[in-house]
N, C-alpha and C positions, 0 to 999 in steps of 0.2 A: 474369473469368478465375480467380476464386478456386477454382473447381471443379477446376482443374489442379494445385492445391497442397493441402497438408494442414496443418491447425492443429497436428498432432502434430510437425511439423518445427520448431516454434517453442517447444514446451514444454521445460522444464528438469527434469532429474532432480536429486535431492538432491545427488548427487556432483558435479554440474556448477556449482552455485552458489558454490562456494568456502567459505572459513571464515567462519562467522557466529556464532562462540562458542556452538555448540550449538543454534543456532536455524535451521540449514540447512533442515530440513523445513518450518518455518513460512515461510521466505523462498521456497522452491520452490512451496509451495501458493499463497501470495499472488500470486507472479509468474504462475503458470499460470492463476489466476483472471482476472488482468488480460489475459493473452493471449487467453483464450476470449472475454472481453467485447469486446475490440478486434476480434477475428476476426469475431464476429457482426455488428459494426457497420460493417465495411469496405464501402465502396460497390462495387456490382457493376461499375462502370465502370473500376475500377483494373486495370491489366495485371498479369500474373504478375511481371514485372520490378519494378514499383512495389511490389507486396506484399512481394516478396523483399527489397527495400531497406528498407521501412518496419518490418516486424516485428522485425528484430534491433535496431532503434534503441531499442526499449523497454528491453531489457536494458542497452544502452550508457548510457542515461540513468539507470538505477536501480542498476546493480551497484556495490557498495561504498558505497552511501549508506544510512545507517541509517533513512531514510524508510520502507523496506520493513518495518522492525520497529516504527517509531514511529507510523505513520499507519494509520488504519482502511482496510480493504480497499475499501470503497465510495468513499472519497475518492481512493484510488490509481487506481481504475478511472475515476473522473471525470477525474482529471488525464490519464491515458493516452488517453482518448477525445479530450480537448481537444488534447493534444499531436499525436496522429495527424492530427486534422482540420486543425490549424495547418500541419503538414507538407504535407498535400494542398493546402490553400489557397495556400500559398507556392510550390507547384510543385515541391517536393522538389529544390531547387536544388543540393544536395550529391550528388544521385544521379548516378553515372557514366553518361555517355551510352552507349547501346547500340552506336552506330556509331563509337566512338572508334578502333577498330582499322582502319576503312576510310579514315580521313582521312589 
């Protein structure tokens, strides 16, 4: 269902990353590289809802953490791929149920 969504929806502009003591462009560039790598690796079996849940989790995990400045981009991508796979393997238990409103 990835074809119903766009990776562009998950990329961050420099102005959206917040204050990183002058390193906002670096943070945005690294994060966007992570997003592209994860996007390319997402299994085709995921639903649009699952992807819409998973992708924002990357920023939730990384925002405000100096790891974006301190760690090599390749290592960050490796972490992100492992994190997303773990979420998929665990069944995304924190994901809101689509039919909550019907219950």
